[in-house]
N, C-alpha and C positions, 0 to 999 in steps of 0.2 A: 819895233814890235817883233816879238818872236813867240814861237809856240810854247816855250818853257814858261814865259811870263803869264800867258793866258791860262795854261794848265794849273799853275800855282794859284791863280785867282779862283779858278773853279774849285780846287780843293779847299781853299779857305772858306768858300761858300757852302761847303758840305757836299759838293758834287764830285764825281769821279770822271776825269777825262776819258773818253771812250774812243779815241782815235780821230784821225783827220785825213782829208784827201782834197785833191784839186778837182773841182767839179768840171764835167763836160756837159754839153747840152742834153744828152740822154739821161742824165742823173735826176732831172726834175727839181733841181735846186732853184728856188725863186730868186729873182734879182733883189739886190739890196735896196735899190731905188730905180726909177725909170732909167734905162740905158746904163745901169751900173751893175753888171753881173757879179756874182760871188766868185772869188778866185780861190778861196780856201773855206772849207766847211769843217768845223770842229764839233764833234758830238760830246754831249755831257749826259751823265746818268748816274747809275749806282752799281757798285760791285763791292761787296763787303759791307761793314756796318756804318760807314761814315755818313751817308745820306740820312739813314734812319735816325742816327744820333742827333744830327743837326735839326731835322724836322721835328722830332719828338721833344727836343729841348725848347723849341720856340713856338710850337703849336699844340692845340688840343687835338690829340689823335682820334678822339671820339666824334669830333664835329668838323674839324678843318680838313680841307681837301689838299692832297699832295700836289695836284695840278696847280692850285693857287700858289703854294709855296714855291714850286718850280719856276713859275712865272716871275715871282717876286725876287728870286735869286738871279735868274738869268737876264732879266730886262735891264737892270742897272749895269751889269757887266757888258752887255751889248752897247750901251751908251758910252761906257768908258773906252771901249776898244773900237768905236766907230763901226760896229757890226749890226746885223739884224738878227734878233732872236727868233728862232723857229721852234715849234712845239708839236709833238705827235698827237696831242689831244685836241688840237684846233681843226676846224673844218674850213675848206676841204682838206682831207687827210693828206699828209705828205708821206713820201715813200721812205720812212725811216729804216725799214728793214733792208731796203736796197742800199741805203747809205751805210748801214752797219756793215754790210759785206764789203763795201768799198774801203771802210776805215779800219776794220779789225778782222781777225780770223773767226768770224761768226758764220754759222750754218744752221739750217733748220734741223731740229732733232726729230725723232719719231713721234714726239708729243706735239710737234708743231712749233713749240717755243724755240728760240734761237739758243744754241749752245756755244759756249766759249771754252777753249782748251784749259784756261786757268780758273774761270769762274763757274763753269758748268752752266746750269740753268738759273743760277742765282744772280741775276743782273738785269738791268733795264736801261732804257733811254728816256731821259726826261726833257731833252731839248737839244738845240744846236745853235752855234754861232756862225753866221755867214759873214765872212770878212771880204773887204774889197782888195786886200793885198794877197799876193801869192807868197805864203810863208814857206820857208824851208822845212820839209817834213822828213822824218826818218823813213828808212825802207819799209815797205809793206810786210807785215807779218803773215806769211803764207802757210802757217801750220794747218794740217788737215783737221777735219772734224773728229773729235774723240769717238763719235758714234761709229766711225768706220772700223775701229779696232775693238769694238764692244760686241762680242758674239752673243752674249746672253740677253742683252737689252731688258734688264729688269724693270725699266720704266713701263714697258708694255704689259707686264704681267702682274702689276700691283694694284691698279685701280679697282676698288671694290665693286664698281658697276660697269666695268669694261668700257669706259667712256672714250678710250683711245683705241682705234682700230683701223682697218684698211680703208674705211670710208671717211676717215678724219676724226675730228673731235666732236663728240656728241654733247654739246653744251647743255641741252635740257636735261639729259640723264645726270650729268654732273651736278647741276643746280638743284635738281630734285633730291639727290642724295644728301646734299648739304643741309636740306631742310629737315632731315630726319635725325633721330638720336644717334644712329650709326655714323652720321656725317660729322659728328663732333670732332673726331680725330683730325680730319682734313681742315675743318674750320679753325681749330685752335693751333695746329702745328704747320699747316700748309698742305698743299696737294700731296697725297701719298705717293702718286706716281712720280712726281717731281722729286720727292725726297729719296726715292729708290735709286736715282742716278748717282753713281759713285764719284762723279767728277765735280770739282770745285767745292770740296767740303769746307775750306776755310772761308768761303764767301757765303755760305748758307745763311739764310735769314734767321734771326732770333725769333722765338715764338711770338713776341709782340708784333714784330713787323709782318710775319707770315699771317697772323690773324687779321691784321689791318688790311692786307691785300685781299684776303678771302672775304672779309666783310664787304669790301668794295665790289668784288665780283658778284657776290650774292645779291647785293642791293640792285645791281643792274640786271641780273639774269634769273634770280631766284624768286620763289614765292613760298609763303608759309604753308606747310602741310602738317597733318597729324604725324607724330613720331611713330 
């Protein structure tokens, strides 16, 4: 077994390989089985259109959950490779953000979302495969955050309700704005502050995918108000 074979299987399933690392006890990676620790963790997610194309081609995007699709894609791969499938949406929550920083050049952006030098803010993590073997891995990509060389930070100047500030992300203000007529731009095309970031243009979500994620966010955090 090797990393290239597993990455190819992830791509065939519509997922993007998101890096890998060898866990140590402080990483919080669960054991594969009692007294069988994980020796390699491979992250899987999305960057670019592949995941959305695979999901939307096989599911009803108005009713089906992306979490269910992610589980259906990764679980059989885990069985094939003798791995354990792990997911960011299951409880208790696993430290996927910590794992992302171990696997890829990802860092927190001023918006709180993780930014990648190639994909910008247009990526995500849908799960991971914990393997009992210690696979050979490429050297770690240690590129710095693109935010370090971005003096203007347009992401912080674009939100129409100033939901991103020194005190963090004001989720209620964002959700309330989405419930109004003026929030239609963000609901249909994706967060305006996120779109202001110049990094990762080739990975930017298409309107259908952006609207799908915004609907899911609003379903969790929003409430209907008068426009």
